[in-house]
DOPABA-876964 format. One line per field, with one value per residue: residue in one letter; residue number from 1; x, y, z of N, C-alpha, C in turn. Coordinates in steps of 0.2 Angstrom, whole numbers. Each point is the difference from the previous one (the first is absolute). Example, Ala and Ser with C-alpha at 12.3 -4.5 7.8 and 13.67 -1.06 7.14 Angstrom:
# DOPABA-876964
residuo A_S $
num 1_2 $
nx 66_-2 $
ny -28_5 $
nz 39_-4 $
cax -4_4 $
cay 6_6 $
caz 0_1 $
cx 4_-4 $
cy 6_5 $
cz 0_3 $
This chain:
# DOPABA-876964
residuo M_K_K_K_V_S_I_K_D_I_A_Q_T_V_G_V_S_T_A_L_V_S_Y_V_L_N_N_K_E_K_E_A_R_V_G_K_E_I_A_Q_V_I_R_D_T_A_V_E_M_G_Y_Q_P_N_Q_I_A_K_S_L_K_T_G_K_S_H_T_F_G_L_I_V_A_D_I_S_N_P_F_F_A_N_L_A_R_N_V_E_D_E_A_K_K_F_N_Y_T_V_I_F_A_S_A_D_E_N_A_E_K_S_Q_N_L_I_N_I_L_T_E_R_Q_V_D_G_F_I_I_A_P_S $
num 1_2_3_4_5_6_7_8_9_10_11_12_13_14_15_16_17_18_19_20_21_22_23_24_25_26_27_28_29_30_31_32_33_34_35_36_37_38_39_40_41_42_43_44_45_46_47_48_49_50_51_52_53_54_55_56_57_58_59_60_61_62_63_64_65_66_67_68_69_70_71_72_73_74_75_76_77_78_79_80_81_82_83_84_85_86_87_88_89_90_91_92_93_94_95_96_97_98_99_100_101_102_103_104_105_106_107_108_109_110_111_112_113_114_115_116_117_118_119_120_121_122_123_124_125_126_127_128_129_130 $
nx -135_-5_-1_5_-5_1_3_3_-1_1_5_2_-1_3_5_5_4_6_1_-6_1_6_-2_-5_3_4_-7_1_-6_1_6_-2_-4_0_-5_-4_-5_4_2_-6_-2_6_-1_-6_2_5_-5_-5_5_0_0_6_2_4_1_2_-5_-4_3_0_-6_-1_4_-6_2_0_6_1_7_-2_7_-1_3_-6_-4_4_4_-4_5_4_-3_1_6_1_-4_4_6_-3_-2_6_4_-4_1_6_-3_4_4_1_7_-1_5_3_4_-3_1_-1_5_3_-4_1_6_0_-3_4_5_-3_0_6_1_-4_5_2_-5_1_4_-1_5_-2_6_4 $
ny 73_-5_0_-4_-4_-1_-5_5_3_-5_-2_7_0_-6_2_-1_-5_3_-4_1_6_0_-3_4_6_-4_0_2_1_-6_2_7_-5_3_2_-4_1_-1_-6_-2_2_-4_-5_0_1_-4_-3_1_-1_-5_-4_1_-6_1_1_6_1_-2_4_4_-1_0_6_1_3_-6_1_1_0_4_-2_5_-2_0_3_4_-5_-1_-3_5_4_-4_-1_7_1_-5_2_6_-2_-3_5_3_-5_1_6_0_5_4_1_4_-2_5_-5_1_-7_2_-3_6_2_-6_1_6_-2_-5_5_4_-5_-2_6_-1_-4_1_-4_3_-3_3_-2_4_-2_5 $
nz -13_-1_6_0_-2_7_2_3_-6_-3_4_-1_-7_0_4_-3_2_0_5_2_-1_3_5_1_-1_4_0_7_-2_-3_-1_-1_-3_-6_3_-4_4_5_-3_-2_6_2_-4_2_6_-1_-3_4_4_-5_4_0_0_5_-7_2_5_-5_-4_5_1_-7_-1_-2_-6_-2_0_-7_-2_-5_-1_-4_-6_-3_5_-3_0_-5_-1_3_-4_-5_1_2_-6_-3_2_-1_-6_-1_2_-4_-3_2_-1_-5_2_-6_2_-5_-3_-3_-2_-6_1_6_0_0_-4_-3_2_-2_-6_-1_2_-4_-5_2_0_-5_1_-7_-2_-6_-5_-6_-2_-5_0_-3 $
cax 0_-4_3_-1_-3_4_-3_-2_-6_-5_-2_-4_-7_-4_0_4_7_3_2_-6_-1_6_-2_-6_3_5_-3_2_-5_-1_6_-2_-6_-4_-7_-1_-3_5_5_-3_0_6_1_-5_3_6_-2_-3_5_5_7_5_6_7_4_7_0_-1_6_4_-2_0_6_-1_-3_-4_3_7_2_2_5_1_5_-3_-8_-3_1_-6_1_0_-7_-5_2_-2_-7_-2_2_-5_-7_1_1_-7_-4_2_-1_6_1_6_3_4_6_4_8_3_5_6_1_0_-7_-3_2_-4_-7_0_1_-6_-6_2_-2_-7_-2_-3_1_5_1_0_5_1_5_0 $
cay -7_-3_-5_-7_-4_-5_-6_3_4_-5_-2_5_1_-6_-1_-6_2_0_-7_-3_3_-3_-8_-1_2_-5_-7_-4_1_-6_-2_4_-1_6_-2_2_7_6_0_4_7_3_0_5_7_1_2_7_5_1_-3_-3_-3_3_-5_0_-3_-7_-3_-1_-6_-6_-1_0_6_-1_5_-1_5_-2_4_-2_5_6_-1_3_-5_-4_-7_0_3_-6_-4_3_-1_-7_-1_3_-4_-6_2_2_-7_-2_5_3_6_0_7_0_4_0_1_4_-3_2_-5_3_2_-6_-2_5_-2_-6_2_4_-5_-4_5_0_-7_-4_-7_-3_4_-2_4_-1_4_1 $
caz -1_5_5_-2_5_3_4_6_-2_-1_6_4_-3_2_7_1_0_-7_-2_-3_-7_-4_-1_-5_-6_-3_-1_5_5_3_5_6_2_-1_-3_-7_0_1_-5_-5_2_-1_-8_-3_2_-4_-7_1_2_-5_3_-4_4_0_-3_3_6_-2_-3_6_4_-4_-3_-7_-2_-6_-6_-2_-4_-7_-3_-7_-3_-3_0_-6_-5_-1_3_7_2_-1_6_6_0_2_7_4_0_4_7_3_1_7_5_0_-4_-3_-1_-6_-1_-6_1_-5_-2_4_6_6_1_1_7_4_1_5_7_2_1_6_6_0_2_-5_1_-5_-6_-7_-4_-7_-2_-7 $
cx -4_4_-1_-4_4_-4_-3_-6_-6_-2_-4_-7_-4_0_3_8_3_3_-5_-1_5_-1_-5_3_5_-3_2_-5_-2_5_-2_-7_-5_-7_-1_-3_4_5_-3_-1_6_2_-4_2_6_-1_-3_5_5_7_4_6_6_5_8_0_-1_7_6_-1_1_7_-1_-4_-4_1_6_2_2_4_1_5_-2_-7_-3_0_-6_1_-1_-7_-5_2_-3_-8_-2_2_-5_-6_1_0_-7_-4_2_0_7_0_7_2_4_6_4_7_3_6_7_1_0_-7_-4_2_-4_-7_-1_0_-7_-6_1_-2_-7_-3_-5_1_5_1_-1_5_1_5_0_4 $
cy -3_-5_-7_-4_-5_-5_3_4_-5_-3_4_0_-6_-1_-7_1_0_-7_-4_2_-3_-8_0_2_-4_-7_-5_0_-7_-2_4_-1_6_-2_3_7_6_1_4_7_4_1_6_7_1_2_7_5_1_-3_-3_-2_4_-5_0_-4_-8_-3_0_-6_-7_-1_0_7_-1_5_-3_5_-3_5_-2_5_6_0_3_-5_-4_-7_0_3_-6_-5_2_-1_-7_-2_3_-4_-7_1_1_-6_-2_5_4_7_0_7_0_5_-1_2_4_-3_2_-4_4_2_-6_-2_5_-2_-6_2_4_-5_-4_4_0_-7_-4_-8_-3_5_-4_5_-2_5_0_-6 $
cz 6_4_-2_6_3_3_7_-1_0_7_5_-2_2_7_2_0_-7_-1_-3_-7_-5_-2_-6_-7_-3_0_5_6_3_5_6_3_0_-3_-7_0_1_-5_-6_1_-1_-7_-3_2_-3_-7_0_1_-5_2_-6_4_-2_-3_3_6_-1_-2_5_4_-4_-3_-8_-2_-6_-6_-2_-5_-7_-3_-7_-3_-2_-1_-7_-6_0_3_8_3_0_6_6_1_2_7_5_0_4_7_4_1_7_5_1_-3_-2_0_-6_1_-6_2_-5_-3_3_7_7_2_2_8_5_1_4_7_2_1_6_6_0_2_-4_2_-5_-5_-6_-3_-7_-3_-8_-3 $
């Protein structure tokens, strides 16, 4: 597996500090008084190197995972499958990801799924019981 590109890797390639790269990639270069030219070099380098932000680190800082859980009674039921599809489409419009779970019409399994999703630090739940 290829090593994930970090802010530090970009900083070393461009020859600037990691803080400067962070400011630029978080669109805060004006607050840090970063020149337009160096900001563009940093952005171009990030794209060339295939940089992807670490969503786990980002969610720890912001307190938001941009993920929520959808727990339905039975995902094989066409009604719940259609519901899940529509929820996913709407969530995508707001840059949210949905984790789907089927409780199989079992209260104990439903509670267990809630606990698991809470541990994953989802931002919220949609629960569609039977």
